C-alpha positions in Angstrom: 0.8 -26.5 -23.3 4.2 -24.8 -22.3 4.2 -21.6 -20.2 7.0 -19.0 -19.7 9.7 -20.2 -17.0 9.2 -16.2 -15.4 5.7 -16.9 -14.3 7.5 -18.9 -11.7 8.6 -16.0 -10.4 5.6 -14.2 -10.1 4.1 -14.1 -6.5 0.4 -13.2 -5.0 -1.4 -11.1 -2.8 -2.7 -13.7 0.2 -5.3 -11.1 1.5 -7.1 -12.1 -1.7 -6.6 -15.8 -0.9 -7.7 -15.6 2.5 -10.7 -13.7 1.2 -12.0 -16.3 -0.9 -11.3 -18.8 1.7 -13.3 -16.8 4.3 -16.2 -16.5 1.7 -16.1 -20.2 1.2 -16.6 -21.0 5.1 -19.4 -18.2 4.9 -21.3 -20.0 2.0 -21.1 -23.1 4.4 -22.8 -21.4 7.0 -19.8 -20.1 9.3 -19.9 -16.3 10.6 -16.4 -14.6 9.9 -15.1 -11.2 10.9 -13.3 -9.8 7.7 -10.2 -8.2 9.0 -8.1 -9.7 6.0 -8.6 -7.3 3.3 -7.2 -3.7 2.8 -10.3 -2.2 1.8 -12.4 0.9 3.3 -15.7 -0.3 4.4 -17.1 2.9 3.2 -18.7 3.9 0.2 -17.3 6.4 -2.4 -18.3 10.1 -1.5 -21.2 11.0 -3.4 -20.1 14.0 -4.8 -17.1 11.8 -6.5 -19.6 9.1 -7.9 -22.0 12.0 -9.2 -18.7 13.4 -11.2 -18.1 10.1 -12.5 -22.0 9.2 -13.6 -21.9 12.7 -15.4 -19.1 12.1 -17.2 -20.4 9.2 -18.6 -23.7 11.0 -19.3 -21.4 13.9 -21.3 -20.2 11.2 -23.5 -16.7 10.7 -21.9 -16.7 7.1 -22.5 -13.9 7.3 -25.2 -10.1 6.7 -25.4 -8.2 9.5 -24.0 -4.5 10.2 -24.0 -2.2 7.0 -22.6 -0.6 9.2 -20.0 -3.9 10.7 -18.6 -6.3 13.4 -19.4 -4.3 17.1 -19.7 -6.7 18.4 -17.2 -6.3 15.4 -14.5 -2.7 15.5 -14.8 -2.6 19.1 -14.3 -4.9 18.3 -11.3 -2.6 15.6 -9.6 0.4 17.9 -10.3 -1.2 20.6 -8.4 -2.3 18.3 -5.4 1.2 16.9 -5.2 3.0 20.5 -5.3 0.4 21.3 -2.2 0.7 18.2 -0.3 4.4 17.5 -0.8 5.3 21.5 -0.8 7.4 21.0 -3.9 6.7 21.8 -7.1 5.9 19.3 -9.9 3.9 20.1 -13.3 1.6 18.0 -15.6 4.5 16.5 -17.6 5.7 14.7 -14.3 2.5 12.7 -13.8 0.7 9.7 -15.4 -2.4 8.2 -14.5 -3.3 4.5 -14.5 -6.0 2.1 -13.3 -4.6 1.4 -10.2 -1.7 2.1 -8.3 0.0 -1.6 -8.9 0.3 -0.7 -12.6 2.9 2.3 -11.4 4.6 -0.2 -9.5 5.0 -3.0 -12.3 6.0 -0.2 -15.0 8.5 1.8 -13.1 10.4 -1.8 -12.2 10.2 -2.6 -15.7 11.5 0.6 -16.8 14.2 0.9 -14.4 15.6 -2.3 -13.5 17.6 -4.9 -15.6 17.8 -8.6 -14.9 20.8 -8.8 -12.2 20.4 -5.3 -10.5 19.3 -5.0 -6.9 16.4 -3.7 -5.3 16.1 -3.0 -1.7 12.6 -3.9 -0.5 11.0 -3.3 2.9 10.1 -6.9 4.7 7.6 -7.1 6.1 6.1 -5.0 3.3 3.6 -5.1 0.4 4.2 -8.3 -1.3 4.2 -7.1 -4.9 7.4 -5.3 -4.5 9.6 -8.3 -4.2 6.9 -10.1 -6.6 7.9 -7.5 -9.3 11.3 -7.2 -8.6 11.8 -11.0 -9.0 9.9 -11.5 -12.1 12.0 -8.8 -13.8 15.0 -11.3 -13.3 16.5 -8.9 -10.5 17.4 -9.5 -6.7 15.3 -8.5 -4.1 17.5 -7.3 -0.9 15.6 -7.1 2.3 15.5 -4.2 4.7 14.1 -6.0 7.7 11.4 -3.8 9.4 12.0 -4.4 13.3 9.2 -4.1 16.0 12.2 -2.4 18.5 12.8 0.2 16.0 9.1 0.6 15.2 8.7 -0.8 12.1 11.0 2.0 10.4 14.4 1.6 8.2 17.4 1.4 10.3 19.3 3.6 7.9 22.8 1.9 9.2 21.4 -1.5 8.0 20.7 0.1 4.9 23.9 1.6 4.3 25.3 -1.8 4.6 22.6 -3.2 2.0 23.6 -0.9 -0.9 26.1 -2.4 -3.4 27.5 -1.6 -6.7 24.4 -4.0 -8.0 21.9 -1.9 -6.5 19.6 0.2 -8.5 16.6 1.1 -6.5 15.2 1.4 -3.0 11.6 0.8 -2.2 9.8 2.8 0.3 6.2 2.7 1.9 5.1 5.3 4.5 2.6 4.8 6.1 3.6 1.2 5.7 1.3 -2.3 4.9 1.1 -3.9 6.7 3.0 -2.6 10.2 1.5 1.3 10.0 4.7 2.2 11.0 6.1 5.6 9.3 9.3 7.2 8.6 10.6 10.1 10.0 11.8 13.0 8.1 15.6 12.4 9.5 15.0 8.6 8.5 13.9 10.1 4.7 17.1 12.8 4.7 18.9 10.1 5.3 17.7 7.4 2.8 17.8 10.3 -0.1 21.5 10.9 1.0 22.5 7.4 0.3 20.3 7.3 -2.9 22.3 10.8 -4.2 25.8 9.4 -3.3 25.0 5.9 -4.8 23.0 7.1 -8.0 19.6 5.1 -6.9 16.3 5.3 -7.9 13.7 5.6 -4.9 10.4 4.3 -5.4 8.1 5.8 -2.3 4.8 4.3 -1.9 2.6 6.6 -0.7 -0.7 5.3 -1.1 -1.9 5.9 2.5 -0.2 9.7 2.8 -3.6 10.8 4.2 -4.3 8.1 6.4 -1.7 9.4 9.5 -2.6 9.6 13.1 -1.0 12.0 16.0 2.1 12.7 13.7 2.6 14.8 10.4 2.9 12.8 7.0 6.5 13.5 5.4 7.1 13.1 1.7 10.8 12.4 0.5 9.9 13.9 -2.5 10.3 17.6 -0.3 13.9 16.4 0.6 16.5 18.0 -1.2 18.0 15.8 -4.0 15.0 13.6 -3.9 12.8 15.1 -7.0 15.2 13.8 -9.7 15.4 10.4 -8.8 12.1 9.7 -7.1 8.6 8.3 -8.3 5.5 8.6 -5.8 2.8 6.0 -6.1 -0.5 7.2 -5.0 -4.2 6.6 -5.9 -7.7 7.0 -5.0 -8.5 3.6 -3.1 -7.6 3.9 0.6 -8.3 7.5 1.0 -11.5 8.0 -1.4 -12.9 4.7 -0.8 -12.4 3.9 -4.7 -11.1 0.4 -4.6 -13.1 -0.7 -7.8 -13.0 2.5 -9.7 -9.2 1.2 -10.4 -7.3 4.7 -10.3 -3.9 5.3 -9.3 -0.9 7.8 -10.4 2.9 8.2 -10.5 4.9 11.3 -10.0 8.5 11.1 -11.3 11.0 12.9 -13.6 9.6 13.5 -17.0 12.0 11.2 -18.7 10.5 8.3 -16.5 7.0 9.7 -17.1 7.7 9.3 -20.9 8.7 5.6 -20.5 5.6 5.1 -18.2 3.5 6.2 -21.4 4.6 4.3 -23.8 4.4 1.3 -21.5 0.8 2.4 -21.0 0.2 2.5 -24.7 1.6 -1.2 -25.2 -0.2 -2.5 -22.0 -3.9 -0.8 -21.4 -4.0 2.0 -23.4 -5.5 4.1 -21.0 -7.0 5.0 -18.0 -11.2 4.6 -18.3 -11.8 8.4 -19.2 -14.8 9.0 -17.2 -13.1 7.6 -14.2 -10.6 10.4 -14.6 -13.2 13.0 -14.0 -14.2 11.4 -10.7 -10.5 11.2 -9.8 -10.8 15.2 -10.6 -13.4 15.9 -8.4 -12.4 13.7 -5.6 -8.9 15.8 -5.6 -10.6 19.1 -5.7 -14.1 18.6 -4.4 -15.1 19.0 -0.8 -13.3 16.5 2.0 -15.6 16.4 4.8 -15.9 12.6 3.9 -12.5 12.2 4.0 -11.9 13.8 7.4 -14.8 11.2 8.4 -13.3 8.4 7.6 -9.9 9.1 9.0 -11.6 10.4 12.3 -13.2 6.9 12.1 -10.3 4.6 11.7 -8.4 6.3 14.5 -11.3 5.2 16.8 -11.1 2.0 15.2 -7.0 1.9 15.5 -7.6 2.8 19.5 -9.8 -0.3 19.9 -7.9 -2.9 17.8 -4.7 -2.4 19.4 -6.5 -2.0 23.2 -8.2 -5.6 22.3 -4.9 -7.1 21.1 -3.1 -6.3 23.7 -5.7 -7.5 26.1 -5.2 -11.3 24.6 -2.8 -13.6 26.6 0.3 -14.0 24.5 -0.5 -11.2 22.2 1.3 -7.8 21.8 0.8 -5.0 19.4 2.4 -1.5 19.0 -0.1 1.2 18.2 0.2 2.1 14.4 0.4 5.8 13.2 -0.7 5.6 9.9 -2.8 3.3 7.3 -5.6 0.7 8.8 -3.5 -2.3 9.9 -2.5 -3.2 13.1 0.6 -5.9 12.8 0.6 -8.0 16.3 3.2 -9.9 17.6 1.9 -13.2 18.3 5.1 -15.5 19.3 4.1 -15.8 22.8 1.0 -18.0 21.7 3.7 -20.6 20.7 2.1 -20.9 17.2 3.4 -19.7 13.6 2.3 -16.8 11.8 0.5 -19.3 9.2 -0.8 -21.6 12.3 -2.4 -18.5 14.1 -4.1 -17.3 10.9 -5.4 -20.8 10.5 -6.8 -20.8 13.9 -8.0 -17.4 13.6 -10.2 -18.3 10.9 -11.4 -22.0 11.3 -11.6 -21.5 15.2 -12.4 -18.2 16.0 -14.2 -17.0 13.2 -11.5 -14.0 12.2 -10.1 -13.5 9.0 -6.6 -12.1 9.1 -3.3 -12.3 7.3 -0.3 -14.5 8.6 2.7 -11.8 8.8 4.7 -14.1 6.5 2.4 -13.2 3.6 4.6 -9.8 3.9 7.9 -11.7 3.8 10.1 -14.0 5.8 10.6 -11.2 8.5 6.8 -11.3 9.1 7.2 -14.7 11.0 5.5 -13.9 14.2 2.9 -11.3 13.7 -0.4 -11.3 12.4 -1.7 -8.7 10.4 -5.4 -7.2 11.3 -7.3 -5.1 8.8 -9.3 -2.4 10.9 -11.3 -1.2 8.1 -14.6 -2.9 9.5 -16.8 -1.6 12.2 -16.0 -1.4 16.1 -18.7 -3.5 16.8 -17.0 -6.4 14.5 -13.4 -5.5 15.5 -14.8 -6.3 19.3 -16.4 -9.5 18.1 -13.1 -10.6 16.9 -11.4 -9.8 19.6 -13.6 -11.5 21.5 -13.8 -14.5 19.7 -10.0 -14.8 19.6 -9.6 -14.3 23.3 -12.1 -17.3 24.2 -10.9 -19.5 21.9 -7.2 -19.0 22.3 -7.7 -19.9 25.9 -9.2 -23.6 24.9 -5.9 -24.2 22.9 
């Protein structure tokens, strides 16, 4: 049987591959500390679960409008207006089964074959994958440790050509935990305005920030007309399995997103959208507890990584990832990840899972207990001494 040529252009997400390998080793009796997957280890808060269950019991199990329930779109619009300090309406919102469909569908709607899209590197691999899939060219914006893994706006300016159609940003960022400053965002916005570019801003970690305030490019004058926000429920509300995401965008783009939804998945689960509304409007105590715990874990893992000979790590300002420099171990990123899994019993990701500029780094998710984080650090330290 034959397959389409375009399938060879589509990448993957290594976290799930590493998870599968770790599970296989566990089945063989090896103890593995899981620091590979970007998933909160907390359960979905009870009030959110209760809202979803009640919606099922009330019969909210049928089709709904492809762009999302009107009330749910309104709730998202009000939430974004409040948290980003800019007015958006329900007509600017589409609700989808996860944040990935927003990435996929927006790139499909905005980018032609032969166009260029600037993507952060190291960065979330799905951006590059989808840009390649539509026949466009991903242009790498090198995020450097010496610049706190932020955009170098002078380098960004130099990457823009007449073929450039979109800039993708992710702040707080996966895999580095870096955050773009308001000044960074102002410069990115001005470049987008001057060159008539779309801005796709992945803000899935917008609530998981430490020590500094979250800044959205949407609030920069001139951005609203060309910006698509990606956000969702997975990270902030520990709802990965619910598959709930949303995009906020100009109405013209939202209309195309609804059209793509009709052709692809019809609609997002109706009862799940009732859980979304409860999450955004209900009590936030559980969220605050999770963020406080992530901050404690961050401090433990960064201190631990910096105590290992040959390893160093900046303190991330957001998300729940530590992006450690492992060059002084003498191993490549792939070799270090293999050593960590097979010898130290620690599942982490090679920096190259996030692009070529991730070489020399390893990503550790600290969405795990302090006890397990300390165990992982000790295992790496002890086994690295034997190499």
